[in-house]
Backbone bond lengths (Angstrom), bond angles and torsions (degrees), N, CA, C in turn:
res aa  C-N    CA-C-N  psi(-1)  N-CA   C-N-CA  omega(-1)  CA-C   N-CA-C  phi
1 X - - - 1.487 - - 1.451 110.74 -
2 X 1.320 122.84 -40.82 1.409 125.17 175.20 1.447 113.00 -64.11
3 X 1.350 117.82 -42.13 1.450 120.15 -178.40 1.598 112.15 -66.13
4 X 1.288 116.52 -40.66 1.458 123.07 171.19 1.460 111.59 -62.32
5 X 1.292 118.14 -43.51 1.452 121.15 175.25 1.509 115.80 -63.38
6 X 1.309 115.09 -33.03 1.465 115.84 175.12 1.483 113.19 -73.17
7 X 1.283 118.61 -39.46 1.539 121.20 -179.78 1.537 109.86 -76.22
8 X 1.300 119.86 -31.35 1.508 120.96 178.68 1.478 114.73 -87.81
9 X 1.456 112.79 -0.66 1.447 118.94 177.83 1.553 111.70 64.55
10 X 1.251 113.86 38.52 1.518 125.11 174.35 1.404 112.31 -106.42
11 X 1.354 123.49 88.01 1.402 125.42 -173.68 1.501 116.22 -61.35
12 X 1.405 117.92 -22.76 1.445 122.11 179.49 1.431 111.13 -54.75
13 X 1.303 119.41 -47.17 1.555 123.81 -177.89 1.397 110.95 -63.28
14 X 1.319 124.64 -42.27 1.409 129.03 179.50 1.536 110.57 -66.72
15 X 1.341 115.96 -43.20 1.388 123.63 175.33 1.580 112.32 -58.83
16 X 1.298 110.18 -47.82 1.528 118.14 176.15 1.490 112.54 -57.16
17 X 1.374 118.76 -43.95 1.352 123.56 173.75 1.537 115.73 -61.90
18 X 1.325 116.03 -26.98 1.465 122.45 172.54 1.376 108.87 -68.20
19 X 1.314 120.77 -43.95 1.445 122.86 179.86 1.645 114.70 -60.03
20 X 1.386 107.40 -39.82 1.398 116.96 179.56 1.491 113.09 -63.88
21 X 1.406 113.68 -41.11 1.441 120.50 -179.06 1.535 110.13 -69.30
22 X 1.392 113.00 -34.91 1.520 110.89 176.68 1.623 111.49 -62.63
23 X 1.334 112.00 -40.93 1.453 112.79 174.97 1.506 117.91 -58.29
24 X 1.337 113.20 -39.53 1.458 123.59 -176.72 1.535 104.27 -66.65
25 X 1.413 123.40 -40.07 1.383 121.71 -178.34 1.489 109.83 -73.15
26 X 1.327 125.73 -34.86 1.354 122.13 175.19 1.555 111.58 -67.65
27 X 1.199 119.49 -40.84 1.469 123.94 178.23 1.574 108.20 -66.66
28 X 1.259 123.63 -40.59 1.436 126.52 173.90 1.497 110.23 -63.45
29 X 1.336 122.51 -45.31 1.328 123.61 178.20 1.552 113.47 -64.61
30 X 1.275 119.55 -36.07 1.362 122.93 173.72 1.620 115.08 -63.48
31 X 1.288 108.42 -43.10 1.421 112.36 172.98 1.466 122.82 -67.82
32 X 1.365 111.22 -29.92 1.491 121.48 174.30 1.540 109.92 -74.49
33 X 1.370 119.81 -22.82 1.380 116.23 176.76 1.558 112.50 -93.20
34 X 1.311 115.01 -27.26 1.423 117.81 -179.64 1.663 113.65 -83.83
35 X 1.308 113.61 -20.14 1.430 117.73 178.81 1.565 116.94 -55.07
36 X 1.315 112.44 -58.25 1.573 113.90 178.03 1.498 111.16 -66.68
37 X 1.246 123.92 -19.50 1.608 123.04 -177.69 1.466 107.21 -81.99
38 X 1.362 120.21 -38.14 1.444 121.34 -177.89 1.493 115.82 -87.18
39 X 1.183 126.44 -6.97 1.483 126.43 -178.38 1.529 107.52 -140.40
40 X 1.397 111.55 161.21 1.390 120.11 -179.24 1.458 105.59 -101.19
41 X 1.317 118.79 82.89 1.510 123.12 -179.23 1.514 112.93 -58.95
42 X 1.305 114.40 -34.81 1.470 118.09 -174.53 1.511 114.64 -60.93
43 X 1.375 115.73 -42.44 1.481 118.76 179.08 1.555 107.45 -79.17
44 X 1.341 120.34 -22.85 1.459 118.31 -179.25 1.539 110.06 -79.45
45 X 1.309 120.85 -28.61 1.515 123.60 179.36 1.483 116.25 -93.53
46 X 1.209 114.04 -29.34 1.493 114.11 -172.72 1.557 111.65 -109.91
47 X 1.340 115.05 144.95 1.372 122.06 178.87 1.514 114.46 -61.30
48 X 1.289 122.94 144.96 1.499 121.86 -178.46 1.527 109.79 -65.59
49 X 1.331 116.42 -27.52 1.485 117.67 175.51 1.508 114.59 -67.87
50 X 1.276 119.27 -35.43 1.474 129.25 177.44 1.548 105.29 -69.52
51 X 1.256 121.05 -41.64 1.493 128.46 -176.84 1.493 109.99 -64.42
52 X 1.396 116.77 -34.36 1.457 116.59 -175.00 1.609 108.65 -73.11
53 X 1.338 116.16 -28.50 1.475 115.45 -177.16 1.604 110.77 -71.94
54 X 1.303 118.22 -30.19 1.433 118.99 -179.98 1.469 109.58 -178.80
55 X 1.313 118.14 88.26 1.471 128.00 -177.52 1.591 109.75 -61.72
56 X 1.290 115.52 -42.55 1.512 116.03 -177.22 1.407 114.79 -64.86
57 X 1.285 119.63 -41.77 1.443 125.01 -177.94 1.586 108.76 -70.39
58 X 1.256 116.10 -45.43 1.493 117.48 -179.12 1.449 112.10 -64.75
59 X 1.239 118.11 -45.79 1.491 127.38 -176.57 1.634 108.61 -69.63
60 X 1.260 115.40 -40.78 1.430 113.43 172.22 1.517 117.02 -62.45
61 X 1.312 115.98 -40.22 1.387 125.81 175.94 1.523 111.84 -59.26
62 X 1.364 116.16 -46.30 1.430 124.34 -176.45 1.597 106.76 -71.81
63 X 1.239 120.28 -38.67 1.534 121.70 172.22 1.373 115.53 -63.79
64 X 1.345 117.82 -43.50 1.549 121.46 -177.36 1.489 108.28 -72.31
65 X 1.439 121.45 -34.71 1.480 116.80 170.91 1.516 112.52 -68.31
66 X 1.221 120.95 -38.53 1.496 122.64 179.46 1.556 105.93 -63.99
67 X 1.330 122.68 -45.62 1.514 122.38 178.85 1.452 110.97 -61.01
68 X 1.286 120.83 -46.11 1.484 125.80 177.92 1.582 111.96 -52.43
69 X 1.357 115.88 -56.58 1.379 117.74 -176.44 1.535 114.46 -74.29
70 X 1.312 115.09 -27.22 1.551 115.14 170.18 1.530 110.13 -65.04
71 X 1.233 118.17 -43.72 1.563 121.48 177.54 1.526 110.70 -57.89
72 X 1.363 113.30 -45.24 1.477 116.20 -176.28 1.577 110.01 -68.90
73 X 1.347 117.25 -37.36 1.430 120.37 176.44 1.600 112.90 -64.00
74 X 1.306 114.44 -40.88 1.517 116.96 -174.08 1.561 104.52 -73.76
75 X 1.409 116.01 -38.47 1.515 115.56 179.18 1.461 113.66 -66.84
76 X 1.389 117.52 -30.98 1.512 119.37 175.13 1.545 109.66 -67.48
77 X 1.356 115.35 -41.07 1.419 117.75 177.76 1.472 111.42 -60.96
78 X 1.269 122.80 -45.41 1.384 130.61 176.82 1.604 113.66 -51.45
79 X 1.401 106.54 -47.95 1.474 111.51 -179.56 1.496 107.38 -67.47
80 X 1.327 126.60 -39.91 1.420 125.13 175.55 1.450 110.88 -59.37
81 X 1.305 125.05 -38.51 1.533 126.97 -178.76 1.561 104.48 -64.84
82 X 1.365 116.69 -44.83 1.474 120.98 -175.08 1.548 106.72 -60.46
83 X 1.348 117.57 -43.63 1.532 123.94 -173.06 1.575 104.31 -66.63
84 X 1.319 121.07 -47.96 1.432 123.06 177.71 1.441 111.68 -60.81
85 X 1.308 121.65 -41.98 1.392 124.85 177.15 1.523 112.87 -61.04
86 X 1.360 117.40 -42.95 1.461 121.20 176.76 1.471 111.29 -65.78
87 X 1.338 123.01 -33.09 1.438 126.01 173.92 1.547 111.49 -66.28
88 X 1.310 115.16 -41.48 1.476 117.27 176.24 1.522 112.55 -60.08
89 X 1.313 118.39 -37.97 1.443 124.46 -175.77 1.633 105.41 -70.96
90 X 1.339 118.04 -39.49 1.391 121.42 -177.75 1.507 107.67 -68.11
91 X 1.332 121.28 -39.03 1.429 123.94 178.89 1.471 113.70 -67.94
92 X 1.321 113.83 -37.19 1.544 116.38 178.95 1.439 113.11 -74.15
93 X 1.364 120.12 -29.91 1.469 123.71 176.53 1.547 108.78 -73.27
94 X 1.308 117.48 -37.35 1.408 125.35 -169.57 1.456 112.33 103.41
95 X 1.313 119.96 144.17 1.468 123.05 -172.18 1.533 112.15 -68.32
96 X 1.295 114.89 -28.00 1.427 123.31 -178.20 1.541 111.77 -67.99
97 X 1.312 115.34 -26.83 1.386 116.99 -170.04 1.625 110.80 -71.60
98 X 1.217 116.89 -23.20 1.484 118.83 175.94 1.593 109.25 -76.89
99 X 1.323 118.69 -23.27 1.409 119.54 179.96 1.506 111.33 -89.24
100 X 1.287 121.69 -1.36 1.428 121.34 178.73 1.418 118.29 -65.64
101 X 1.392 114.78 -33.86 1.421 120.69 -179.62 1.596 112.02 -69.53
102 X 1.316 116.31 -16.30 1.541 116.90 -179.14 1.427 113.22 -93.50
103 X 1.315 127.57 -11.85 1.363 125.66 -171.87 1.571 114.54 -147.95
104 X 1.265 118.37 -170.04 1.397 119.06 176.17 1.522 112.02 -77.75
105 X 1.250 120.08 143.42 1.367 126.99 -175.69 1.487 115.79 -69.76
106 X 1.360 115.25 -33.38 1.401 121.42 -177.77 1.545 110.28 -67.87
107 X 1.287 117.81 -32.51 1.513 124.70 -177.21 1.547 107.35 -64.94
108 X 1.353 112.39 -42.87 1.605 117.31 -173.13 1.502 105.67 -78.90
109 X 1.397 122.24 -28.29 1.426 122.96 179.77 1.525 105.44 -69.12
110 X 1.319 122.92 -35.08 1.369 124.92 -178.52 1.612 108.28 -72.53
111 X 1.337 119.38 -32.61 1.370 118.50 176.64 1.525 114.97 -70.90
112 X 1.388 114.01 -32.17 1.471 117.90 177.30 1.454 113.22 -67.30
113 X 1.442 114.71 -32.30 1.501 119.65 -177.46 1.506 111.55 -66.02
114 X 1.358 116.07 -29.29 1.444 118.87 -172.69 1.568 106.60 -74.80
């Protein structure tokens, strides 16, 4: 829908897609926060022999790695939402609106009339 909205210059569909992406980011952030609390990732990812040697070190390394990649993933999703929102604003303004600062306004008004 957002792709059709972008090509047909209907900003509503792209803005609606932005709202959908915001909901997805909130849901993914909730899952990313609840996953380590609800399960024992340390015993699931590490061998029991390795855990005997030093459970605190191994589990803290696994949790730190998970936290790092969860933050990277959420920030990447937020950046995607920002870019889709910027595209929705450009479509709603009209593509000619960005070119107005580079030239005469009368020339661009004539192009819009065609």
